[in-house]
N, C-alpha and C positions, 0 to 999 in steps of 0.2 A: 513374299519374303517379309519377315517380321520387321516392322519399323519403316518399311518403304511402301510408297504408293505404286500405282501401276506404271508410272513413268520412271521408277527407280530412284526418285528423290526421297530424302529422309523425311519422315513424318515430323512435324514441329514438336510433338509431345514425346517422341522417342529419344532415347539416349544414344550417343554415337557408339558404333561397334566396339571401339577401343575401351569404352567405359562400361559397357554392358557386362563384361565378365567380372568387373569389380563390384557391381551393385549388390549381389547377395551378401558379400562380406561386409560392405558398408551398412546395409540395412540391419544386419545382425549386430554390428557394433553400436549403431544408434539405438537399437532396442535395448541393449544391455545398459547403455548410459541412461536411458529414460526410465528404466525399471525402478530405481530408488525414488525418483520424483513422483512417479505414478503411485507407488505404494504409500508415500507420505500424504499425497493428496486424497487417497482413499481412506485414510484414518477417520473413523466416525467422530463426530462432535458430541460429547456427552453434555448433559445439563450442568453437572458440577463444573466441568471445564468452562462452560459458557458463563456461569456465575463468576468464577474466578477471573476470567478475562474482563468481564464487564466492570467488576470492582477495581481491578488494576488500572483500567483505562479511564475511570471516572475522575474528573478533575474538580467537581463541585464540592465533594466532601473534604478533600485536602484543602480546598480554599477556605472552608469554614474552620478547619482546624488551625490554619495559619492565622485567621482572624482571631481565634481564641487565644493563641499564643501572643499575638500583638496586644490584645486587651489585658492579658495577665501582666505583661510588662508595663502597660499603661497604668494598671492599678498600683504598681509600686511607685511610679512617678507621681500619680495623683495624690498619694498619701504623704508626700513630702512638703515641707514648708517651701515657700518661694525662695529663690536664691537671694542671699543678702546683698545689699548695695553698699558700695564703697564711696565715701564722700571725701573729697580733697579740695581745699580752696583756701582763700584768704578772707579774713573778717576785719572790718574797721580799718582798712588800709587807706592812709591819706592820699588823695589823688593829686595834690599839688607837687609832692615830692616822691611819692611811692616809697618812702623810707619806713620800713617795718619796725625800726628801733626808736622812732621819735615819739609815737603815741603809746601810752600804756595799754590801751584796749586793742591794739592791733595784734592779730593772731594768725598763725598759719595752722589751719585746722585739718585734722584727719579723723574721719568718723565712719561708723558702720550703722546701716539701717536694716532692720529685719521686720517684715510684715507678717502678721498672724491673721489668717482668714477667720471670719466670724464662726463662733460655735464649733460644731463638729463637722464642718464642711469637708476637711481633708479626709477624715475617716470614712465619711459617707461616700465621698467621690471614689475612694479606693474600693469600697465595698460594691458600689454600682458597677465599676469596670469588671470586677471579678464575676458578678452575676451575669453580665453580658457575655463574658467568656464562656460561662456554663451554657448560656443559650446557644452560642455558636457550636459548641461541642454536641449539644442535642440536635441541632440542625444537621450536623455531619452524620450522626447516627440515623436520623430520619431520611437523609438523602441516600444512604447505603441501603436502607430497607426499601426505599422507592426504586432504586436501581434493580435490586433483586426481583421485585414484583414485575417491573416492566420487562426485564430480560427473560424471566420465566414465561410470561404470557407470550412473548414473541417467539421464543423457542418452541413452545407448545403449538403455536399457530403454524410454524414452519413444519413441525413434525406432522401435523394433520395433512397438509397439502402434499408432502412427500409420500406419506402412507396412502392417502387417497389416490395419488397417481399410480402407486403400485397395485392397488385394488382394481383400478380401471384397466391398467395394463394386463392384469391377469384375466379380467373379464373380456378384454379385446381378443385374447387368444380363444376364449370360449365362443365368442360371437363369430369369429372367423371360422371355427369348426362348424357352427350352425349354418353358415353360408354354404360351406362345402356339402353339408348334409342335404340342404334344400336343392342344391344343384344336382346331387345324385338322385334324389327322389324325383325331381322334375325330369331328368333324363330317363328314369324308369317309368314315368307316367303316373306317379303316385300323387303329385300335386301340380298346381299351375305355376305360371311364371310370376304371378303376383307375390307368392311366398319368397321366391328368390330375390325379387326387388325389395321386398320389405326387409329381409335379412341384410341386404346390402346397405339400405338406408340406415338401419339401426347401427350397423358397423361404422358407417361414416359419422353418424351422430356421436358415437362413442369416441371416435378420433377427435372430434371437436371438443368434447367434454374433457378429454385428456389434455388438449392444448390449453384450455381455460384453467385447468388445475395447475398445470406447469407455470402458467403466467402468474397465478396467485402465489405459487411457491417462490417464484423470482421476486415478487413484491415483498413477501414475508422475509425472504433472505436479505433484501436491501434494508428492511426495517431493523432486523437483528444486527446487521452490519454497522448501524449507527452506534451500537454499544460495544461491539467486540471487534470491529474491523471487517471489511468486506472479504478479506482473504480467509479468515476463520469462518465467517458466515457461509462461504462457498462450499464448505465441507458438508457432507450428508449427515443428518442427525443420527444418533444412535438408533439401532433397530429396536432395542428394548424401550418400552414406554417409560418415560421419565417418572420417577416416584418422588413425591413431595412429602415432607413431614405432615402428619395428621394434625389438623387444627384443633384447638381446645373447644370446649362447649361454648354455646352462645353466651351463657351467663358469665363464664370465666373471662371471655374477651371483653364483654361489656364492663365487668367489674374492674378490669385492668386497663381500660381505655385511657384513664387519666395519666397513666405512666407511658403512654405512647410517646416516642421521641418528639413528634411534632407538637404535642401538647406540652411536653416538658419544656421545649423551647419557648412556647407562648407563656407558660407560667413564669419562666425566668425573666421574660421581657416585662410582664406585669410587675414583678417584684422590682426590677430595675427602675421602672417609672415611679413606683411608690417611693423608692429611695430618692428619686428626683424631687418628689414632693417634700420629703424631709429636708433635702438640701435647700429648697426654696424657703422653707420655714426658718432655716438658720440665717437667712439674709435679714431677718428682723433683728438679729443680734448685731452689736457693733463689732466690726473688725478693728484691729489696732496695730500700731507700728512702734517699735522701740528704736530710738535713735541715741547712740552713744558717740560723743565727739571729744577728741583730745585737741586742745588749743595750745600751741607753742608761742610764747611771747619773747621777743628779742629786746635788747637794751637793758638799762639799769634804772633802779629806783633813785630817788633824790639822795638817799644816804649812800649810794654807790653799790648797793646789793643787787644781785640779779633778780629780774622780775620772775614771779612764780608762773608756772604753766597752769592752764585751766582744764578741768574735765567736766563735760556737760552730759546729762542724761535726760531724755525727753520721751514722753509717750504721746503718740497721736492716735486719736480714736474717732471712728465713724459715728455719726449721729443720725441713725435712721428714723427721723421724726416724721417725714412726709412720705408715707408708704402707699397712699392710695393710687398713685400713678406708676409705681415701680414694683415694690415687693408684693403688693396685693395682686397686681396683674400677672406677675411671674408665677405666683402661687396658683392662681386660677388656671393659668395655662397648663401647668404641670398636672393639676387635678383633672382637667379635661383630657389630657393625654392618657392618664391612667384609665379613665373610663373608656376611651377609644380602644386601647389595647386589650382591656378586659372584655369588651364586647367582641373584639376580633377573636379572642381565645374561645369565647362561648360559641361563636359561629363555626370555628374549626371543630370544636367538640361535636356540635350538632351534625355537621357534615360527615364526620367519621361515624357517628352513631347511625345516621341514615344509610350510609354505605354498608355498615355492618349488618343491619337488618336485611337489606336487599341482597347482599352477597351471600349471607348465610342461608336465606330462603332459597336462593338459586342453587347453591351447592347441595342443599338437602334434597330438593326436588329432582335435580339432575342425578343424584344417587339412586332415587327410586326409578327413574327412567333407564338408568344404566342397568339395573337389575332386571327390569322388564325386557330390555332388548337382549340381554345375555341369556336369560332363562326361557323366554317365550318367543319373542318376535324373530330373532335370528334363526333358531332351529326350525320354526314354522315356515319361514320364507325359504330355507334350504330344502326342506321336505317338499314344499309345494313345487319348487323348480324341478327337483328330481322326478316327482310324480308326473309333471306335465311333459317332460322329455320322454319318459317311459310310455305315456299315453299316446304321444305323437308317433313314436316309433311303431306302436301297435296299431296305429290308424284310428284310434278312438277319438282324438281331439285334433283341432286344426293348429296350424303353425302359429297363428296369432296368439293363442293361449300360451305357447312355449315362450314366445318373445316377451309377452307381458310378465310371465313368471320370472324370467331371467332378469328383466329390467327391475322388477320389484325387489328381487334378491340383491341386486347391486345397490339400489337406493337404500335398502335396509342396512347393508354393511357400511355404507358411507355415513348414514345418519347415526348409526351406533358409534362409529368412530368420532363423529362430531360431538355427540353427547359426552363421551369420555373426555375428550379434549376440553370442552367447555367447562366441565366439572372441575378439572384440574386447574383451569385458569381462575375459576372462582375460588378454588382452594389457595392459589397463590395470593389472591387479594385478601383472603382471610388471614393468611400468615403475615401479610403486611400490617393489617389492623392489629394483630397480636404482637406487633413491635419486633418481630423477628426473634423472639426469645423461646419459641416453641421448639421442642426437640422430639424426635420420634422416628419411627421406621417408615412413615408414609401410610396413606390410607390403603388398606387392602380390600376394601369393600368392592 
């Protein structure tokens, strides 16, 4: 009896008889409920969607934009005079009686003081803040270009491992058929048991290869998930090979390397530090302060008339006479800072230039290999595999030659895919060096 053992007791994994008649309907309902979820999960992940997700989830570029907005506001504040000071007090007040009407010089004073920084300090400080804001905006653009480069490379790597797994899976079916063929021929007395064992070993090795490729795919999926989230990265990549815009020529990229957002940011920083040198030079000029005070006097003159009130105006000025320990040192500091940021900018430029030469050479040579695999190596490997199978069926060659030909064909297909993916990854790096301003339909080579 189904669901019961020999003793008549219910099997632990079987459903009670009262529930068994409801199970088909329950399973059908559950399947209907799960269909939309399964369909949504099976939606392929395209490269364009991946790029949009990565840019929307990036927080570094918005942080630089927020810093730029802050510096723009700071520029307005840095260009204003310091707040005026209110002065309120008593002058020449007799301390024996504290009678403000007894002495003619006693005054109740109300004044305003306004400081004026030396030279063009305010204008230069405001300009420096604006330049630093431009540097932050350039950094934001550079970060977005970097995110596109990174996410493109990781998407392509995931595409390779998924496609490689599909190639190996198809080859596994073929190798399984070869095992059946060897067993049939062995039963018919056409070959020995070693061929059967060899075919079984190769099939097991193919299983191990598929496991390693799936492991690499999981690792690539985790890397991609850092940019777009693990849920989106868990979707299968689009079956169509992702197309990237075609990069411009090597000369065009090299000529436009100075306008790369990363170097634009460095150029702005150099300019900001040069303005800092100009601000330091302004410190050799005197700053000054204007003081306007109204003095109210109480009491009467000797003739009985009211005492006149006083109005005082005074200018206070700095005297930068001893500059060797202060102004000279500050100026030297700013000049050294300019040299440091200028050298850093040159280092960044040389790094980009070296990467350009390396990535362009790699992209170009991989294009040659791509054509070689597509036009010669792949067709030759396929023809060789087919010829070896036909020869084996005719008894002309041994089974070892068939296995070697099939393994070579598999290796060629995987290596051809690797070349195509690596070339597209180099293309993504070239697009980053071109500052993301390239437009086109993608390389059709």
